[in-house]
Each structure stands twice: as C-alpha cells, then as structure tokens.
N, C-alpha and C positions, 0 to 999 in steps of 0.2 A: 455491558462491561461495567466494572466497578473501578473506583479510584485506585490508582497504582498499577493497573493492568499494563502489561508490556504491549506496545504498539511498534511494529517495525515499519519504518519509513524507508522506502526504496526510491531514491532520487539522486540523479547525478549533478543537478544544479545546486550549488551550495546556498544560494539565496533562497531558493524554494525549500531546501532542506531546513534551513534555519527558521523560516516562517512556520512551517508545519510543526517542527520541534517545539518552538516557543508556544504555539497554540496548544499543543498537546500537554505540555508541562503546566500551562496556566489553568487547564481544566482538570488536572489531577492525574494524567497518565504518565507512564514511564516510557519515553521514546527510546527505541533502538534505531541505529542507522546503518544503511548499506548504500553504497553509491554505484553498485552494479548488480546485474541479475545473479551472477555467480556468487557474489558476496551475500546477497539476500538469501539464497538457498542455504548457505552455510550457517548464517545467523538464525534463520528460522528453524533449521534442524537442531541447532544447539540450544535455543532458548524457548521454543514453542510459544511465540507471542499470541496474545488474544486476537490480534488483528494485524493485517499487512496492508499498507497503503502503497500500491505499486505503480510507479511511473511507467508509462507505456514505451517511451523512447529512452533506452539505456545503451551504454557504449558496447556491451558485449552481447547479452541476450536481450531481446525486447521483452516487454512486460508479459505479453501473451505466452511466449516460450517459457519464461520463468514461472508463470502460473501453471502451465502444463506440467513442468517438472515438480513443482510443489505438490500438485494433485497426485502425481504418480509415486510419491514417497509416503509411506504409511505414517511417518513421524509428522508430516506437515499437511497431509491430505485434507484434514477437517478444518484447518485454519481459514477463517473468512478473509478474502482478499478483495479490496476495492481498487478499481482502476483509478489512477490519479493522473490526469492528463489535461493538456491545454486544448485538446481536440473537443470542441463543443458544437460541432455541426449537427444538423438534424440527422438523426439516425445513429450517431456515434454511441449514445448510451445503450441503445438496443443491441448494437454490434458487440459492445464489450460484455454485456450480460449474456448474449448468445455464445460468446467465447468462453464463458464459465466464471467470469468475475461475479462476486456477490453484490456488488454495487459500483457506483461511479461517482467520482468527485472531479469537478472541473477546476482548473487553475485560472486565476488565482483562487486559492482556497478561502472559503467563507467560514468564519469562526462558528457561526450558528449551524451551518451544515456539518462541520466536523464534530460538533458537540452532540449531534444526534446519533443514536445507535444505528448500525447498519441494517 
C-alpha cells in the first residue's frame, strides 16, 4: 500500500477504533470506519478500500460472515481483509487464515505490526 490509501476499520469498540484510526493516520493512510458488519459491506462496496481490518466480534454479522459476503460480491471480492481480534490463543491465527482472511492482527494493535504490509 502507498501513502493515502483507504483502509476500512471495522470495529464496534470506540476506543479500539480510535487507536487503530490514529495509528493509520500517523503512518499516512486514510482510514474509513464501520462499527458493524452490515456497515462494512456498504462502505467497502462504495469506496473499494485497499485493505479492510475486520473485527471478529461485531453486533450484527460476525467478522467471518462479513468476510464471506465481501468475497461473494464482485465489487469487494479482491480486497485484502485482515482479522482484527483479541483472540490470540494458539491456533487462532491458523483458524482465521483457513476461514479466508488474508492475515491476522491481535489486539491491542502493535504500531509496528500495523505498519507492515499484509
């Protein structure tokens, strides 16, 4: 990704949203925000972000279902989606990758980890 690329943050916790938004802005990205899976689908289809950071636990659709719907829409099928979750147990990363996510970030988000390309 290059500076100024749109990154969609899908997160229902305002503190986590602010942290990720601030990090992305500090390293030159343009963050978009959605606080639910349904909102994420609409924003992604409308803006075609370069990357989606998808929380797993959302109030309407969970992150895996939102990912499935993104992949089934030709407008959003190719957008890389990283799982963004507090689940950091052994095997979680592999489980999320097997579910179709392009990568995995655990919370709390590490600035260096977020600065790396997926």
